[in-house]
C-alpha positions in Angstrom: 39.0 -36.7 4.1 38.4 -41.0 4.7 38.5 -43.1 1.6 34.8 -44.3 1.9 34.1 -40.7 1.2 35.8 -40.3 -1.7 34.5 -43.5 -3.2 31.1 -41.9 -2.5 31.9 -38.7 -4.3 33.5 -40.3 -7.2 30.8 -42.8 -7.6 28.3 -40.2 -8.1 27.0 -38.7 -11.0 28.4 -34.9 -12.1 25.9 -32.6 -10.3 23.7 -30.2 -12.6 26.0 -26.9 -13.7 26.3 -23.9 -11.7 22.8 -22.4 -11.8 20.9 -25.0 -13.9 17.3 -25.2 -13.6 15.9 -28.4 -12.7 15.0 -30.7 -15.5 11.6 -32.0 -16.5 12.3 -35.5 -16.1 14.4 -36.6 -12.6 17.6 -38.4 -12.8 16.8 -40.9 -10.4 21.1 -41.9 -10.7 21.8 -38.4 -9.7 22.6 -37.6 -5.9 19.8 -35.7 -4.1 22.2 -33.5 -2.5 26.1 -32.6 -3.3 28.3 -30.4 -1.9 31.5 -29.0 -3.2 34.2 -27.2 -1.1 31.1 -25.5 1.1 32.6 -22.9 3.6 30.6 -20.9 6.0 32.2 -18.3 7.7 30.1 -15.9 10.8 31.1 -11.9 11.0 30.7 -11.2 14.3 31.6 -7.1 14.1 35.1 -7.0 12.8 35.7 -10.9 13.9 35.3 -13.7 11.4 34.4 -17.2 12.7 34.8 -20.0 10.2 32.5 -22.7 11.1 32.4 -24.7 7.9 36.0 -25.4 6.3 35.7 -26.9 2.9 32.8 -29.8 2.8 31.9 -31.9 0.2 29.5 -35.1 0.1 26.7 -36.4 -2.2 23.8 -38.0 -0.5 21.7 -40.4 -3.0 18.1 -40.6 -3.2 16.5 -42.7 -0.4 19.4 -42.7 1.8 19.1 -42.5 5.8 22.0 -40.5 6.8 23.2 -39.6 10.6 25.4 -36.3 10.7 27.4 -36.5 13.9 29.2 -34.3 15.8 29.9 -32.6 19.2 28.6 -28.8 19.5 30.8 -26.4 17.8 31.4 -29.1 14.9 29.3 -27.5 12.4 26.6 -30.2 11.7 23.4 -27.7 12.7 25.2 -24.9 10.4 25.7 -28.0 7.6 21.8 -28.9 8.2 20.7 -25.4 7.7 22.4 -24.9 4.5 21.1 -28.3 3.1 17.7 -27.0 4.5 17.8 -24.0 2.3 17.6 -21.8 5.6 21.2 -20.3 5.2 23.7 -20.0 2.2 27.0 -20.9 2.2 30.0 -18.5 2.3 31.5 -20.1 -0.9 31.2 -23.4 -2.5 28.7 -25.4 -4.4 25.3 -26.7 -3.0 23.0 -28.8 -5.7 19.8 -30.1 -4.7 17.9 -32.4 -6.9 20.3 -31.4 -9.9 19.6 -27.6 -8.8 22.2 -25.2 -7.5 21.0 -23.4 -4.4 23.5 -21.1 -3.6 22.6 -18.3 -5.8 18.9 -18.3 -5.2 16.7 -15.6 -3.8 15.2 -16.1 -0.5 11.9 -16.7 -2.3 13.0 -19.0 -4.5 14.7 -20.8 -1.7 11.3 -21.4 0.2 9.8 -22.8 -2.6 12.2 -25.4 -2.6 11.4 -25.7 1.2 7.9 -25.8 0.6 8.2 -28.1 -2.0 10.9 -30.7 -1.4 12.1 -30.4 2.3 10.6 -31.1 5.3 12.1 -30.2 8.6 11.7 -31.9 12.7 13.1 -29.6 15.0 14.9 -30.5 18.1 12.5 -28.0 20.0 9.4 -29.2 18.3 9.0 -25.7 17.3 5.0 -25.6 17.2 2.7 -22.7 17.1 1.6 -21.7 20.3 -2.4 -22.0 21.3 -2.6 -24.1 18.2 -4.3 -27.5 18.2 -2.1 -30.4 16.4 -4.6 -30.2 13.5 -3.8 -26.7 12.6 -0.1 -27.5 13.1 0.0 -30.1 10.3 -2.2 -28.1 8.3 0.4 -24.7 8.2 2.6 -25.7 5.7 -0.1 -26.2 3.2 -1.0 -22.5 3.2 2.0 -22.0 1.6 2.4 -25.2 -0.6 2.9 -24.1 -4.9 -0.2 -26.6 -5.2 -3.0 -25.2 -3.1 -5.1 -28.2 -1.7 -9.1 -28.0 -1.3 -10.0 -27.3 2.6 -11.6 -30.7 2.7 -8.7 -32.6 0.8 -5.8 -31.0 3.2 -7.8 -31.7 6.5 -8.3 -34.9 5.4 -4.7 -35.2 4.4 -3.8 -33.9 8.0 -5.9 -35.9 9.9 -4.7 -39.2 8.3 -1.0 -37.8 9.2 -1.7 -37.8 12.5 -3.4 -40.9 12.8 -0.5 -42.6 11.3 1.5 -41.1 14.0 -0.8 -42.2 16.6 -2.5 -39.1 17.6 -5.8 -39.6 16.1 -7.4 -38.7 19.3 -5.2 -36.0 20.2 -5.4 -33.9 16.9 -7.5 -31.4 18.6 -5.9 -30.4 21.4 -2.8 -27.8 22.1 0.8 -28.1 22.2 0.8 -27.1 26.0 -1.8 -30.1 26.7 0.7 -33.0 24.6 3.6 -34.4 26.2 7.2 -34.3 23.9 6.3 -37.6 22.4 3.0 -36.4 21.1 4.9 -32.9 20.3 7.6 -34.4 18.4 5.1 -36.6 16.2 3.2 -33.5 15.3 6.0 -32.1 13.7 7.0 -35.0 11.8 3.3 -35.0 10.4 3.8 -31.5 9.8 6.9 -32.0 8.0 5.2 -34.8 5.9 2.4 -33.0 4.9 3.9 -31.3 1.8 5.2 -35.1 0.6 9.0 -33.8 0.9 12.2 -35.6 -1.0 14.2 -35.0 1.9 13.7 -35.2 5.5 15.5 -33.5 8.2 15.5 -33.6 11.7 17.8 -32.1 14.2 18.1 -34.0 17.4 14.3 -35.6 16.9 14.9 -37.3 20.4 17.0 -34.9 22.5 13.9 -34.1 24.3 12.5 -37.2 24.7 13.1 -40.4 27.4 14.7 -43.5 25.7 11.1 -45.5 24.9 9.5 -42.1 23.1 13.0 -41.8 21.4 13.1 -45.2 20.2 9.3 -45.1 18.8 10.3 -41.7 16.8 13.8 -43.4 15.5 11.5 -46.7 13.9 9.0 -43.8 12.8 11.7 -42.5 10.6 13.1 -45.7 9.7 9.6 -46.3 8.0 9.4 -43.5 6.1 12.9 -44.1 4.6 11.5 -47.8 3.8 8.4 -45.5 1.7 11.4 -43.7 -0.1 12.1 -40.7 1.7 15.6 -39.5 2.3 16.5 -38.9 5.7 19.4 -36.9 7.5 19.3 -37.3 11.1 21.2 -34.5 13.1 22.8 -35.9 16.4 25.6 -36.5 18.8 24.0 -39.6 20.1 25.6 -42.5 18.7 22.3 -44.7 19.6 20.5 -42.5 17.1 23.0 -42.9 14.7 22.9 -46.3 14.8 19.5 -46.4 13.2 20.7 -44.7 9.7 22.4 -46.4 6.9 25.3 -43.9 6.9 26.9 -41.8 9.5 29.0 -39.1 8.5 31.1 -37.4 11.8 31.8 -33.7 11.6 34.6 -32.2 13.9 35.9 -28.3 13.4 33.8 -27.7 10.5 35.4 -30.7 8.6 34.1 -34.3 7.8 36.0 -36.6 9.5 34.3 -39.7 8.8 32.0 -41.2 6.6 30.9 -44.6 7.1 28.1 -47.0 6.6 26.0 -47.9 9.3 25.6 -51.6 11.1 24.7 -54.0 9.1 21.7 -54.8 11.3 20.2 -51.4 10.8 20.2 -52.2 6.9 18.2 -55.3 7.4 15.6 -53.4 9.8 14.6 -51.5 6.6 12.5 -54.8 5.4 11.2 -55.7 9.3 8.0 -54.6 10.3 7.8 -52.6 13.6 7.1 -54.5 17.0 3.8 -54.3 18.4 5.0 -51.3 20.8 5.4 -48.9 17.7 2.6 -46.6 16.2 0.6 -48.0 13.6 2.5 -48.4 10.1 1.9 -45.7 7.3 -1.8 -47.2 5.8 -0.6 -46.1 2.7 2.8 -45.1 0.7 3.4 -41.5 0.4 2.6 -39.8 -2.6 5.6 -39.3 -5.0 7.6 -36.2 -3.9 7.4 -33.0 -5.7 4.5 -34.2 -8.5 1.6 -31.5 -9.4 -1.5 -32.0 -7.5 -4.4 -33.8 -9.0 -6.7 -31.6 -10.5 -9.8 -30.9 -7.9 -13.2 -31.2 -8.7 -15.2 -27.7 -8.8 -16.9 -29.1 -5.7 -13.6 -29.2 -3.7 -12.4 -25.9 -5.1 -15.1 -24.7 -3.7 -14.7 -25.7 0.0 -12.0 -22.8 0.3 -14.4 -20.4 2.0 -11.2 -18.6 3.8 -8.1 -17.9 2.3 -5.1 -19.0 4.1 -3.5 -16.1 4.8 -6.7 -14.5 6.0 -7.4 -17.8 8.3 -3.9 -17.6 9.7 -4.5 -13.6 10.6 -7.4 -14.4 12.1 -6.4 -17.3 14.2 -3.2 -14.9 15.5 -5.7 -12.2 16.9 -7.9 -14.7 18.3 -4.9 -16.6 20.4 -3.9 -12.9 21.9 -7.3 -11.5 22.4 -6.7 -9.3 25.5 -3.9 -7.6 23.4 -5.7 -7.1 20.2 -8.7 -5.3 22.2 -6.2 -3.1 23.7 -4.5 -2.3 19.9 -7.9 -1.8 18.6 -8.7 0.8 21.5 -6.9 3.6 19.8 -8.9 3.1 16.3 -12.3 2.4 18.4 -12.3 5.9 20.2 -10.7 7.9 17.1 -13.5 6.2 14.8 -16.1 6.9 17.5 -14.9 10.5 17.9 -15.3 10.8 13.9 -18.6 9.6 13.4 -20.0 11.5 17.0 -18.7 15.2 15.9 -19.7 14.5 12.3 -23.3 13.4 13.5 -23.0 16.6 15.9 -21.8 19.1 13.0 -24.0 17.9 10.4 -26.7 18.4 12.9 -26.1 21.8 13.4 -25.7 22.5 9.7 -29.3 20.9 9.2 -30.7 22.7 11.9 -29.8 26.2 10.7 -30.5 25.2 7.3 -34.0 24.0 8.6 -34.1 27.7 10.3 -33.3 29.5 7.2 -36.2 27.5 5.4 -38.7 28.3 8.0 -37.9 32.0 7.5 -38.4 31.1 3.5 -34.8 30.2 1.9 -35.9 30.6 -1.6 -38.2 33.9 -0.7 -37.4 37.0 -1.6 -37.9 40.1 0.5 -38.5 43.6 -1.3 -38.0 46.9 0.6 -38.5 50.4 -0.4 -35.0 51.9 -0.7 -33.4 55.1 1.3 -33.7 58.2 -0.1 -31.6 61.4 -0.2 -32.9 64.6 1.0 -30.3 67.4 0.1 -27.6 65.2 0.2 -28.9 63.7 3.6 -29.9 60.0 3.9 -33.4 59.7 5.1 -33.3 55.9 5.8 -34.4 53.1 4.6 -38.4 53.0 4.0 -37.9 56.5 5.1 -40.2 56.9 1.5 -42.8 54.7 0.2 -41.9 53.5 -2.9 -43.6 49.9 -3.1 -47.2 50.1 -4.9 -50.1 47.4 -4.8 -49.5 47.6 -8.8 -46.3 46.5 -8.6 -47.2 42.8 -7.0 -49.7 42.2 -9.8 -46.5 43.3 -12.3 -44.1 41.1 -10.8 -46.6 38.3 -10.6 -47.5 38.9 -14.6 -43.8 39.6 -16.1 -41.6 37.4 -13.7 -41.8 33.6 -14.8 -39.4 32.4 -12.1 -41.6 34.1 -9.2 -44.1 31.2 -8.3 -45.5 33.6 -5.3 -45.9 37.1 -5.1 -47.5 39.2 -2.0 -47.9 42.4 -0.1 -47.0 43.2 3.0 -48.3 45.8 5.7 -47.0 45.9 9.2 -48.8 47.4 12.5 -48.3 47.4 16.0 -51.3 47.1 18.3 -53.3 45.2 21.1 -55.1 42.0 20.7 -58.1 41.6 23.2 -60.3 38.4 23.9 -62.4 38.7 26.8 -60.8 39.4 29.4 -57.2 38.4 28.5 -55.0 40.9 26.0 -51.5 40.8 24.2 -49.3 42.3 22.3 -48.2 40.1 19.5 -44.2 41.0 18.1 -46.3 41.8 14.8 -49.3 42.0 12.7 -49.3 41.3 9.2 -51.5 42.1 6.3 -50.7 40.4 3.4 -52.6 37.9 1.0 -53.1 34.0 1.4 -50.4 33.4 -1.1 -47.8 34.4 2.1 -48.2 31.1 3.5 -46.9 29.5 0.5 -43.7 32.2 0.6 -43.2 31.0 3.8 -43.7 27.2 3.6 -46.1 27.4 6.6 -48.9 25.1 7.0 -51.8 25.4 9.3 -52.0 23.4 12.5 -56.1 24.0 12.4 -59.0 25.9 10.3 -58.0 27.6 7.0 -56.5 30.6 5.8 -58.4 33.7 4.4 -59.5 34.1 0.8 -58.4 36.6 -1.6 -62.2 37.5 -1.5 -61.6 38.5 2.5 -58.7 40.7 1.1 -60.8 42.6 -1.9 -63.7 43.1 0.7 -61.6 44.1 3.7 -63.0 41.7 6.2 -62.1 41.5 9.4 -60.5 37.8 9.6 -57.4 36.6 11.0 -54.9 33.6 11.3 -52.8 33.5 14.5 -49.6 31.7 15.8 -49.2 29.2 18.5 -48.0 32.0 21.0 -50.8 34.2 20.6 -53.2 31.4 20.6 -51.5 30.0 24.0 -51.8 33.8 25.9 -55.3 34.7 24.4 -57.2 31.5 24.4 -55.2 28.9 26.7 -56.3 25.5 26.0 -59.6 26.3 23.9 -59.8 26.3 20.4 -59.7 29.9 18.8 -61.4 29.2 15.3 -64.3 30.9 15.3 -63.9 33.1 18.2 -63.4 37.1 17.6 -60.8 39.0 18.7 -60.7 42.7 18.8 -57.3 44.8 17.5 -57.7 48.8 17.9 -61.7 48.0 18.6 -61.9 46.4 15.0 -63.3 42.9 15.3 -61.4 40.1 13.7 -62.6 36.3 13.6 -60.1 33.7 13.9 -60.2 31.5 10.8 -57.0 29.3 11.3 -53.8 28.9 13.4 -50.5 28.5 12.4 -48.0 25.6 12.7 -45.2 26.0 14.9 -41.9 27.6 13.7 -40.0 28.2 17.1 -37.8 31.5 16.7 -35.9 32.5 13.7 -32.1 33.6 13.3 -32.4 36.6 15.0 -34.0 35.0 18.3 -37.4 36.6 17.5 -40.6 34.4 18.2 -42.0 33.6 14.9 -44.9 32.1 16.6 -45.8 35.4 18.0 -48.0 36.8 14.6 -51.4 37.7 13.6 -51.9 37.5 10.1 -54.5 39.5 8.4 -55.8 40.6 4.9 -53.5 43.5 4.0 -56.4 45.7 2.9 -58.0 45.3 6.4 -55.0 46.2 7.9 -54.0 49.2 5.8 -57.3 50.9 5.9 -59.2 49.5 9.2 -56.5 49.2 11.8 -54.1 51.3 10.7 -56.5 54.1 9.7 -55.4 54.8 6.2 -58.1 56.0 4.0 -59.2 59.1 1.6 -60.4 62.2 3.6 -64.1 62.3 3.9 -65.8 65.2 1.6 -66.7 68.2 3.4 -70.7 68.9 4.4 -72.3 71.1 1.9 -72.7 74.1 3.8 -68.9 74.0 5.2 -68.3 74.4 1.3 -71.1 77.3 0.8 -69.5 79.1 3.6 -65.9 78.7 2.3 -66.7 80.3 -0.9 -66.7 84.0 -1.8 -69.2 84.1 -4.2 -71.7 81.5 -2.9 -74.4 83.7 -2.6 -74.3 84.5 -6.3 -74.3 80.9 -7.0 -76.4 79.0 -4.7 -75.7 75.2 -4.2 -77.9 72.7 -5.3 -79.4 69.7 -2.8 -77.1 67.0 -2.8 -78.8 63.5 -4.3 -77.4 61.1 -1.9 -76.8 61.6 1.7 -73.5 62.1 3.6 -71.9 59.1 4.9 -71.4 59.0 8.5 -68.8 59.0 10.8 -69.0 55.3 11.4 -69.7 54.6 7.5 -66.4 56.2 7.0 -64.1 54.2 9.5 -65.7 50.8 8.7 -65.6 51.7 4.9 -63.0 54.0 4.1 -62.2 54.7 0.3 -58.6 54.0 -0.4 -56.3 56.5 -1.8 -55.6 56.4 -5.5 -51.8 55.6 -5.1 -51.7 53.6 -1.9 -48.4 52.2 -0.2 -47.3 49.0 0.9 -44.6 48.3 3.2 -42.8 45.3 1.6 -43.0 42.9 -1.2 -42.5 39.2 -0.6 -41.8 37.1 -3.6 -40.9 33.6 -3.9 -38.9 31.5 -6.4 -39.6 28.5 -7.7 -36.5 27.1 -6.0 -33.2 28.4 -4.4 -31.6 28.0 -7.7 -33.8 30.4 -9.4 -33.4 32.8 -6.6 -30.5 35.0 -8.7 -32.9 34.9 -11.9 -35.7 36.2 -10.2 -34.1 38.9 -8.7 -32.8 40.1 -11.6 -36.8 40.1 -13.2 -38.2 41.6 -10.1 -35.7 44.6 -10.5 -36.1 45.2 -14.2 -39.9 45.4 -13.8 -39.6 47.7 -10.8 -37.2 49.9 -12.6 -39.3 49.9 -15.1 -42.8 50.7 -13.4 -40.8 53.3 -11.1 -39.6 55.3 -14.5 -35.9 54.8 -13.7 -33.5 55.8 -16.1 -30.2 54.3 -16.6 -27.9 56.2 -14.4 -30.4 56.4 -11.5 -30.2 54.0 -8.5 -32.8 51.7 -7.5 -35.5 52.9 -5.0 -36.0 49.4 -3.8 -33.8 46.8 -1.9 -34.0 43.2 -3.1 -32.6 40.5 -0.2 -30.9 37.3 -1.2 -31.6 34.6 1.3 -29.8 32.2 0.0 -26.6 34.5 0.6 -27.4 34.0 4.1 -28.4 30.4 3.7 -24.9 29.8 2.2 -23.1 32.0 4.8 -24.9 29.7 7.5 -23.9 26.5 5.9 -20.5 27.4 5.5 -20.0 28.6 9.2 -21.6 25.0 9.8 -19.0 23.4 7.8 -16.1 25.3 9.4 -17.3 24.0 12.3 -18.1 20.6 11.3 -14.2 20.5 9.5 -12.6 21.8 12.8 -14.6 19.1 15.0 -13.4 16.1 11.9 -9.5 17.5 11.9 -9.9 17.2 15.8 -11.5 13.6 15.6 -8.9 12.3 13.0 -5.9 13.3 14.8 -7.6 10.8 17.6 -7.6 8.0 14.6 -3.8 9.1 13.8 -3.1 8.5 17.2 -4.9 5.1 17.2 -2.9 4.1 14.0 0.4 5.0 16.2 -0.6 2.6 18.7 -1.3 -0.1 15.8 2.3 0.3 14.6 3.7 0.0 18.2 1.5 -3.1 19.1 2.7 -4.7 16.0 6.2 -4.1 16.2 5.9 -5.7 19.8 4.2 -8.5 17.8 7.0 -8.8 15.3 9.4 -9.1 17.8 7.6 -11.2 20.0 6.4 -13.9 17.3 10.1 -13.8 15.8 10.3 -17.5 16.0 6.9 -18.0 15.0 7.9 -16.3 11.9 11.0 -17.9 11.3 8.9 -21.3 11.7 6.9 -20.1 8.9 9.6 -19.2 6.5 10.9 -22.7 7.2 8.2 -24.3 6.2 8.0 -22.7 3.4 6.5 -19.3 3.6 8.0 -16.6 0.9 8.2 -13.2 2.1 5.2 -11.7 0.4 3.0 -14.3 3.0 4.9 -13.3 5.9 4.3 -9.6 4.6 0.6 -10.1 3.9 -0.1 -11.8 6.8 1.2 -8.8 9.1 -0.6 -6.2 7.0 -4.0 -8.6 6.8 -3.9 -8.8 11.0 -3.4 -4.4 11.3 -6.0 -4.3 8.5 -8.6 -6.9 10.1 -7.6 -4.6 13.5 -8.4 -1.1 12.4 -11.4 -2.8 10.5 -12.7 -4.1 13.9 -11.8 -1.0 15.3 -13.6 0.8 12.7 -17.0 -1.2 13.4 -16.9 -1.4 17.1 -16.1 3.0 16.8 -19.3 3.4 14.2 -21.3 1.7 17.0 -19.7 3.7 20.0 -20.3 7.1 17.8 -23.4 6.4 16.8 -24.6 5.7 20.9 -22.4 9.0 22.0 -24.7 11.0 19.3 -27.8 9.5 20.1 -27.1 10.3 23.8 -26.1 14.3 23.2 -29.3 14.3 21.2 -31.3 12.6 24.0 -30.1 13.9 26.8 -28.4 18.1 26.0 -31.6 17.8 23.0 -28.8 18.8 20.4 -29.6 18.2 16.6 -27.8 15.2 15.3 -27.9 13.6 11.9 -26.4 10.4 11.0 -24.3 10.6 8.2 -23.6 7.6 5.8 -20.9 9.2 4.1 -19.1 9.8 7.4 -19.6 6.2 8.1 -18.5 4.8 4.8 -15.4 7.2 4.9 -14.6 6.1 8.8 -14.4 2.4 7.7 -12.4 3.1 4.9 -9.9 5.7 6.8 -9.6 2.7 9.6 -8.8 0.0 6.8 -6.3 2.5 5.4 -4.7 3.4 9.1 -4.2 -0.3 9.6 -2.4 -0.2 6.1 -0.3 2.6 6.6 0.4 2.1 10.0 0.8 -1.7 10.1 3.1 -1.6 6.6 6.3 -1.0 7.9 6.2 -3.7 10.7 5.0 -6.4 8.2 7.7 -5.5 6.3 10.0 -5.4 8.6 8.8 -9.2 9.7 8.7 -10.2 6.2 12.8 -9.5 5.7 13.7 -11.8 8.9 16.4 -14.1 8.2 14.9 -17.7 8.8 17.4 -19.3 10.7 18.5 -16.1 12.4 14.6 -15.9 13.8 14.3 -19.5 14.8 17.2 -18.6 16.7 15.6 -15.9 18.5 15.0 -16.1 22.0 
């Protein structure tokens, strides 16, 4: 080892012990850099390639050192170790009194972001990024965060000082090599480093621009920054105060530079050089001053989010293609969910139109000699049952009797046979939640008087009256005149496909006794009665006080039989939840009235319409779930596409990742950045997918006339799932990026 190097090491203060933490007060007499017997061996399979073979040196604070050597001498490897980008195989390395060899990758990154600055030979600027944002990049990973306005002012000031005030918003591809190198110098200075490392800083520049860059390094050195120039050019080395020559992994020579270069430290730059630094750089590694609240509020977008957005913006086409799978998946989820929800709602409306909370009560089947006579073969329901249910069942809000008939309705020259003639009471419309489109319903007085009034459905109205209003008109049913007092609102077909609007509703007494013709048998004539008796001559019959009723009077005013039967009873509970309670109450009342003992079976049947509603809803939900599963598979396929593209992105941006790590990015910064990019892509795909899904749903409703219904939970869940897909499928590429070695990433081609 040369004598000069030995003297330099001997004159240097003893380094901190291995693993020592930096002291709170800087020891200015202690060397900034101290190496003891550093070795570095690369392993290429089973082959070991030694590059550094025991390097020891010290560099004092404020020195400007040129590290020279031919290609393969180990100077670049030594620079990477000095810059905490690589770690030695053995030996001790102290920087600012702290042992570096055993630090974790994140701890070395903290040293790089707070104490080191890099100027690379190939500039290593972010592509499609302005000079201003290239200079700002290291501040995103700084230990002490700057307010956005403060960071922007610092970047603009540095670009002005390196002579790029008019080029700060130009991208790297729009600048010359010298301008790009000046951007790299400004970026290296933005964190106020202690040590500035420049690897062949003029290798890609012409001589005039190279001289300007070197004079700039001299001015930075004059400001107190320690500068190490890695070069093979003696002309570059002549600008330094000290030259260290390497050969075959060892220090061959350590000598001072020419004396004229030492004098140049105090000489002002010539007129052709860039403007000198307007103000001295702040003392390196000092805590950032306290920021006022107004400045702190200037950080509107977190750095990681800003970086992710910029990266997505720079790769618009790739981002669009990446997000396409998520758009299709989310759109399928939204469209299928809305169509499924619409189908379920349509079924529920159909059931509701039939009366979701209604409770039909029918006569039960009767066995005669062990042979079932079928349902309704024996009329067990009476009008008194209706009155008893209304009085004794609190869960029932409305209860009405029903009788049916089949007959033809005639109006003028038109006739029509409705599917059903229904005799009931005014409360029937309430049990069906049925409104009137025109006119009004008949009254309870009409029921008591057996008046010929009716309410018709829209189908009957169309067939008999076409476009004219039927209210007040007379129709005839089995020669019995009925005055139309109202028109029911349109309901459409029920679940069985029957037209609910093809109906005529009348008072049940009118239907029972006048249309169906059920009445008390007329009294026999006196002479007939007398002739039927064998003893009529013994007991002559007296003259009747009242004249006998005519045949017309008997038809129009029949006397009902004392125990009149009805075809059905229809009740309605307060709501669907009260239906089971109402059924129990009705059953108890009917069993008591029909004198059924405990062992007797019911002579009536009570139907629970809520079971039909639940079964239909379950069917609709099942179909909706199946559609949702299919759509979710599409979303998962989109997630796989996200992972694939992100893995490609990691490979494409390996050098960028290495650069970010070199300027201070820790592993969690890289992990967050790539995760955030995947999350933003999926989130954007989720939002666009919602719009596409909603548009598809609207088109289906307009052109196919299917019932669809917007589903807010589906929208929220789709966005959440899209974001989750981004995190789940983006995690591995992000983790892989965060585990890259910075020096290997920078060497990636």
